[in-house]
N, C-alpha and C positions, 0 to 999 in steps of 0.2 A: 720276378722280384716285387712287382707292385702288389700282386695278390698276397704274397707272403707278408709284406709290410702291413697290409690292411688287416690280415688275420691277427697279427701281433698286436696291433693297436686295439682291436676288439677284445682280445683275450687278456691283455695286460691288467686292466682294472679288476677283472674277476680274480686273477692270480694274486694280486696284491691284497684284495679283500680277504680271500681265503687264507692267505699266509698270515695276515694280521690276526685272524680269528684263531688259527691253530697255535700261534706263538705270540701271545700278547706282549711279552717282554721284549720281543724282537723289534717292535715298533713303539717302545715305551715313550720315546720322545714325542712322537705325533699324538699318541694317546694322552700323554700328559698335557699337551697343548689343548686338545679337544676337551679334556676333563676340566682344565682351568677355565676354558671358554664357557662350558656348561655351568660351572660354579658362578662365574661372573654374571651370566644372564644378560639382561638388557640394561643393567645398571649404568647410568652415566654419572660422571663426576664433574664438579666444578673445577676448572683448570687450576685455580689458585688455592682452594681450600679443601679439596677432596669431598665436596658436599654431594651426597647421594641423591639421585632422582630429582634434581632441580636444574633449571636452566642455567647456562653459563653466566658467571658473574662478570660484569664489565669492569675489570681491573687491568691495568697495564702490566703485561708480562715483561720480564727483563729481556733485553736483547741478547741474542746468542753471542758467544765469545769463544774464540779458539784458545784463549789464554786460561779459561776456567778449567779447574781440575776435572778429569773425566769421571764418569760414574764408576768405571772399573777401579779407579784409585780409591774411591770411597768404599767400594766393595772389599778391596784388599784390607783397608784399615779396619773395617767392621769385622772381618774375619780374624784379624790379629787380636782385636779387642775381645772378641767372643772366646777365642781359643787359648789366648796367652795372657789375658788380663788387661785391666785398664792401663797400668803403667807402661806396658810394652807398646801400646798403641798411641800414647800421648804424642811422641815425636811425629808420627805419621799424620795425625790430625792437625798438629801445629803447622806442619809443612803445607798442608792443604789450605790453611788460612793465610799463608804468606806467599807473596810473589817475589821471585828472584831471591828467595831465601831470607829476607829480612823485613821488608816493609809490609805491614798489614794491608789487606785489600780495603779500600775505603771509597767505593763508588757504587753505582746503581746495581752492580752485579755481585756485591758482597754477599757471602753466605751468612744470613742473619738467623739461622736456625739455632735454637738452644742446644739441639743435639750435638752439633759440631763443637760448640764452645764448651759443653760439659765434657765431651770426649777429649778435648785438647787441654783441659785444666788438670794440673798435677794434683790440686787439692780437692777434686770432685768426690773421692771416696769419703773424706771427712765431712764434706758438705752434705752428702747424702745421709750420713750418720746424724746430722743436725736436724733433719726434717722432722717437724712436729715435736721438737724438743725445745721449748721456750727457754731463753737465757736472758740475763740482764747484762747490759753493756755490749761492746763490740765483740764479734766473733774473733777468736785468735786467727792469725795468719795460718791458712790451712794448706800449705804446700806451695804457695806461690813465692813471690820475691820476698826477701827479708831474712835476717840472720836469726840464729837460735835465741839470742838475747831478746830480740824484738818479739819473737813468738812467745817466749816465756812471760814477758811483761803483759802481752795481750791476754794470755791465758789467765793471769792473775786478775785481770779487769772484768772477767765475766764469770758468773757462777750460775749453776742450775737454780731455778727458783721453785718455791713450794707450789702446791696445787692452787692456792688462792691467787697467788701472783700470776701463775700461768693462765688461769681462767680469765683474769682481768685483761691480759694481753690478747687472748683469743677473742674475747668479747669486743675489743677494739677493732680487730679484723672484721668481725661480724658487722660492726657499725659501718666500716668502710664499704663492705660489700653491699649493704642495704642502701647506703647513700648513693652508691654508684648504679643502683638498679640491677645488680648482678643476679638475675634470675632467669628462669627458662623462657618466659615470654619476651623479655627485653632482648635477650640474646637472639631469639628467633626473629624479632623485628629487625635487628641489625642486618641479618642476612636475607630478609624478605621472605622468611618462611611463615606461611599462614598459621595462625594460632586460634582461629575461631571454631575449628572443628577438631574432633578427636582423631582424625586421620592424619594429622600433620605433626608428627613427632611430639606427642602430648606430654612426654615424661622428661626429656632432656635433649641436649644438642648432640645426639648420636650421629647426626649427619655431618659432623666435622671430623676431619682426619688431621692430627697434628703433623707438622712438617718434620721430615727426617733430615739427617745429616747430608749435606751436599745438594739439597733441593734447590731448584731455581725459582721456587715460589718466593714472593716478596710480601712483607706485611701489608695489610690493607691501609688505606688512608685513614687518618684519625677519626674523621667524621663520616666514615662509610655507612650507608644505609640509614642515615638519619636526616630528618627535616631541619635539624639545627646545624647543618653543615656550615663550616666557617669559610668565608671567601677572602679573608684578609691575609691568610698565610698558606703554606703548602699543606699543613695539617697532617702530614704523614706520621705514623708512629715511629718511623725511623728518623724523624727530624723534629724541628720545633714549629709551633704554630700558636696563634692567639685564640683565646676563648672569650666569649662575650658574656651572655647571661647564664642563669643557673641551668637552663635546659642544655646549653652547650656543654657545661661542666659535667653534667650527669652523663651525657653521651660520650664525651671524650674520655672520662674516667672509666666508663664501661668498656669502651673500645680498647683502652690500654690493657685492662685486665683480661679481656677476651684474647687479645693478641698474644699475651704472655701465657696465660694459664689454660687456654683451650687450643690455640693454634700452635703454640710452642716456639714463638719468635722471641729474640732478645729485643729490648727497647732502650733507647737512649735515656740515661738518667735525667738529663735536662728536660726531656719530654714528660717523664713521670713527675718530676718536681712541679711542672707547670700545669699538668692536666689531671693527674691522679688525685682523688680526694685525700687530703692530708699531706700531699706533697712529700717533702723530704722525711717527715716523721713516719709516714706510711712505708716509705722505702726502707727505713731503719727497722720498722716493725716486721716487715716481711723477712728481713735478714735475721732478726732476733728469733723469729718463729721457724727459721730454717727452710723457708719457702722459696726465696730468691736471693741471689748474691751478685755483687759486682763481678763483671767478667775478669777473669784472671789475666787475660792477654790485653784487654782494653777496658779499664775500669769505668769508662764513660758509658758503657752498656750495663744493663741489669739482666741477669740470666735467670729464668724460672727453672726450678728443679722439681716441680710437682705440677699436677693438674688440680684445678679447682672446678669440680663438676656441679653445675646447678641443675636441680631436678624438682619437679612438682610431684607431690604425693596427695592422693585424695583423702581428705579427712572425713572419717565416718561420723554420722550424726544419727539421732533417733528418728529423723524424718528422711525424706528422699533427696533433700537438697544438700548433697555433699559438696564441700568446697575443696580447693586445692591449696596446699601449703608448700612453700618453697623451702628446700633444704640445700645445703652445699656440702659436698664431700671432697676431702683431700685424698688423692691417690698418688702413687708414683707415676712417672711419665709412661706413655704408651710404648710398647716394645719397638714400634717404628722409630721412636725418638731415642730410646735408651740403647737399642741394638744388643741388649742382653737382658737377662732376667734376674741377675743378682746385682746388688749395689752395696756401697759402703766398704769400710776397712775390713769388716768381717765377712764380706760377700753374703750378706743377708738376702733373702728372697725379696724381690720387689713386690710392693703392695699393688694388687691388680687394679688396673684402670676400670672404669665403669663401662662394661661391654654389654652386648645384647643378651647374654645369659644372665648377668646380674640384674638387668632391668626386667627380663622375662618373668622372673619369680615375683618381683614387686608388682608387675602389671597383672599377672594371672592369679595372684593370691586371693582366694575367695574369703576374705576376712568377714564380709557382711554375712555370708552364709553361715560361717562358723559362729559368729556372734549370736545369731538367732538360735542356733541349735544348742549353744552352751549358756544362754542368758540366765537360765534359772539354776544352773549348777555351779556357777563360779561367784564367790563373794570376794570383794576386795580386788586388788590389782592383779591382772594376769602376769604370768612370768614367761618370758620368751627366751629360748636358747638358740643362738646363732652359731652354727658350726662351720669351720673353714671361713671365718668371718671376713677376712681381707680388710677392707676399709670400714666394715660395719654397716654396709648398706642395708642389709636385710633387717637387722635389729633396729637401726635408727629410723628407717622408713616406716616400719611397722609401729614403733612407738609414736611417730608423728601421726600416722593414720588413726591411732586409738586415742589421740590427745583429748578429744571431747567426751567420748563414751567411756573411757577408762584412763583417767589422768594419773592413776596410781600404778599403772603397768610398769614393769621393769624388765631388764634384759641382761643376760649373761652371754658374753662373746668369747669363743674359743678359736685359737689358731696356733699352729705349730711354729709359726714365724713370729719372733718377738717384735720385729718391726711392725707387723700388722697390729699387734695389741696396742702399740704406742699410737698408731694412726687412729684406731678406734676411739681411744680415750680423747684424742684431740678433736675428732669429728663429733663426738658426743657433746663436748663443751661448746664447740662452734655452733651447734644447733640447739643449745639450751637444755641438753639432756644429761649433763655430766654427772648428776647425782642419781641417775636411774640406770646407768650402764656399768656393769662390772666386766673385767677382762681376765682371762685365764690362758696361760700358755700350756698347751697340751697336745699330745699325739693321739689321734683317733685310731691309728693302726694298732698301737700297743696298749691303748686305753690307759695311759699313764700321764700324769702331769709332768711338766718340765720346768727346770729352774730358770728364772730370769737371769740374764747376764749380770754378774756382780753380786748376786745374792749369796748369803752365808751358806756354806755347804751343809750346815746342819738344819737349814730351814725345813720345817715340817711338811711344806707343800711340795717338796722336790721328790719326784718319782713315786708319789702315792697314787692310789687308784683314782682315775679321773672321774668315774661315776660318783664315788663317795664325795669327792671334792665339789663336784657340780651340785649335788643335792644340798650340801651344807651352804654353799654360796647362794643358791636360790632361796633357801629358807631364811637365811640372814637378810637377804634383799627384801623379803616380804615381812621382816620384823617378827619372825616366829622364833620359838625356842628350839635351838638346834639339838640340844641333848635329848629331847623327847621324841623328835620326829625324823632325825637325819637318816636313820636306817630302817625304822619300823613303820613310819608314817607313809601317807600316800605320796606318789611321785609328784614332784613340785612343778613341772613345766606344763603349761597349757598349749604352747605353740613351739615347735622345733623346726627351724629352717636351716637349709644347707645348700651351698654352692661348691661342692667338692671338685678338686682337680680331676679331669676325666680323660685326658688324651692318652691313648695306648702307645707310649713311647718305646721304640725298640731299645732293649737293654744293652748296656755296654758288655763287651766281651773281655775275657782275661787278657788276650793279646790285643791291646789297643791299636797296634800298628797294622793289624791284619786287614783292616778296611780303610787304611789311610787316615784314621782318626775320625771317620765320618760319624760313627755312633756316639763318640764323645762329643762331637760338635752338636749333634741333634739333642743330646741329653742336656748340654749347657744352654741350649736355646729354649728349652721348655723347663721352666723352673718350678718352684714349689706350688705356684698357683695354677700350673698347667698339667703337670705330669700325674696321671692316675695309675702309674705302674705299667708293666708290660701289657696288661689286658684292659687298662683304663678303669678298673673296678675296685682297686685296692681300698680307696677311701670310702666308696659307696658301701662296700661290704662292712667296713668298720662301723659306719654310721647306723646301718640297719640292725646290726648286732647289739648296739649300745642303746639306741633310743627307747626300746621297750622298758628299760630299767629307769628311765627318766620321765617318761611321758605320762600325763594324767590318764588313768585307766579307762575313763569314760569321758568322751568328748574332747580328748586331746588330738591335736592336729599336727601332721608332719608335711612339710613342703620341700621338695628337693628339685633343683634344676641341674641337669647334667646332659652330656651326650650319652646315649645308650647304645651298646653294641648288640647287633643282631636283634633289634626290637621285635618282639613277638610274644605270644602267650607262653612260649618256653622260657623266655627271660622272666616273665612274671612268676613262673613256678620257681625259678632259681632264686629270685629275690625273696620269695616266701620262705625258702629254706634258710636264708640268712637271718630272718626274724627269730632270734633265739629266745623266745618267750611264749608263755601261754596266754599272754594278753591278747584279747580278741581285737581284730582290726579289719577294716575294709579299705581298699585302695584302688586307684586308677592310674595307669601309666599312659600318659599322653605323648604321642610322637607324631611326626609328619606322616601324611598319607603315603608319600614316596620317600623312603629312606635312601641315603646316598650309597651307591655301590662302593665297595672298598677301593676300587681303582681311582674313582674321583676323589675320595677322601684322602688317599695317598698323595694325589696331585696337589691337593690343597695344603698338605703339611710339608711337602718337599720343597727344597730350594733349587734343585737341579735334577738332571736325569738320573744320576747315580743314587741320589737320595730317594728319588721316586721308586727305583727298583728295590731299595732297601726297605722302605715303608711297605711296599706292595708285598714283598716276600714275608715280612714280619706279620702283617695282617693275615695272610694266607696260612702261615705257620700256626697261629693261635686261633684259626678258624673264624675270623671276623669277616663276614661277607657283606655286611651293610652297617651303616651308622646313622643315627638320627638324633638331632637335638630334641629334648623333651622335658617333661615335668612329671614328677611322681607325687601324688597326693595320697595321704593315709589319714584315717580317723579311727581312734579307739572306740570300742563299744562294749559296755558292761553287760548288755542283755542279749548277746548273740546266741543263737541256738547251740546247744551242746553237740549236736550232730555235725556242725560245721567245723571246718578247719579253724585254727586260732587266727589265721590271717588269710585273706583272699584278695588278690590283685587282678584286675582285668585290664585288657589293653584297649585303648581307644585311639583310633586314627583321626588326626586333625586334618580336615579336607584342605587340599591345595587351593589357594585363592590368588587373585591378582595382588593382594597385599603382601604376599611373601610367605615365609615359613612360620612355625609356631613361635620362634624367637624374634621375628621382625618387630622392632619397637612400635611401628605405626599400624600393625596388622590387627585392627580391632575385631575382625571377624574370627580370628583364632582365639582371641581373649574371650569373646562371647561364647564360642564353642566350649572351651574348657570350663567356664563358670556355669553354663547351663547344664552341661553333662555332669559336673560334680554335684550340682544341686539335686539332680534327679537321682544320682547314686547315693 
């Protein structure tokens, strides 16, 4: 028996290993765990703020409590909200905020996440509708307490305002942000993130993760990370404190804004009245702009409904001494806080937060190279087209970068999501670019324009050819005669940028109950800004088919950031076929040296073992074996040899470094690689 037992112990590991290799799905749970671990790597997180690759922050963690709702309770509420809608989940989230069924939690263990308060508010859909839509007067009661007569009276007290009035209100917000020092460097200083070199998050606070519903993370003290710390009061953003000199006011105002609009916590109204620049008038301004509202359950708290993301953009100059300019972009909350990808009474798609893909195109964009190549060919202001614009980050950051060398540059932004077009207009005004940015609602897959909600059905722009509309809009923006050049003149856009949705989401089946609603749940979780169709390439195909009709035929530049399926020279040939034009162009596809195997990619996208199996099967079915984040750069050329193809794209692997992947915000080595390679190309 001893000999037999010894042999079994020796052979069992080999048997398990071979069994796992022969039947991967059989051990999908363990493989999923291994894949997730591989994806996470050696990244560490600050316990309170989710800060990546930094030492732990010395903040007091809340004591554990047996009376606090469990994570499974929040998971159930999240599932209900995702699959059955906001209203169905409101009672669940409210019950999680209450103890013994009636009294709000009001101690050190209180859930102070905006996520829970938003999910527990009956009026949250109408509050989401109000985001970036300035109004005069108090907002109407949006679903909370109050009778119909009261709501009608409130509705009569506020009206939408014209563009001039909206811009004045938005500029007041800009002043508050500037007075508070709400920029990339000051935010980094709050958290002790080094700013003296380009390896330390040089573009924005991507090291921060907003708090989700039910999190035990607590807001930081009001004076955290600052030499102006106040010793006379408790100073916490959850309570009241005293401030002394102007330095303290700047830091406490900044701390309040960061706590709300980056970390996603609610803050006491009394704290904001005392420490936020402008006090009560700024609180009212935030509500009038649809950015923050009194808590429906406890109005003594103010709840943020959006993110305000500060980032730096290098401003190009005619010498080598480029400077950085700070911009701020409003987006919807991170999915970790929203728990869904649609918001509002009409279930509009949420406007994408500023993620690593958004920043990657800004960081890697070879603007200086393109300016040198096109300097003698372009007169007047350049025209930029931003497709799948979202918050408008690509257009606005590019205009900011060109501010000195091309102050007359303009941009046209396109998105299928009407909510996104509203956010772009707001962000353009917030950054002083309101008169240089135009927005269009359009579908890149059908290549048709779409009506704005509430427009007259006979409006001429509804359902027309998107290419023609874009040409006319660009020509008008450049103050040219539309009638003579709209269809026969040169293509109007000098730079076309895009961050299309790219996730290959498993499609729904006719019988939704066949898989227990799992496909529907996945589809709901990946909204307009995420889903690239079953193969992840639906929007990418539409873009490459359309841009040759819009891009300047000589010296025009295209920059696209996306995840690329099966990155290889074969993919380059496939994309060349999508380029439906005789316009000559040369391009480079940049992807990671080591693409993610489909099994690891499935693990990243799945919430549980069953979903992992579904993702894995779907990727195998459509023959996706690997996926890589990447960038596609193209340049049109008028003088290419006639013997060459109309377009040629070659594949460049970005070497793996300690800095991370091609999209890692502080990976300056990958940025250097893409720009140097593109310059040689």
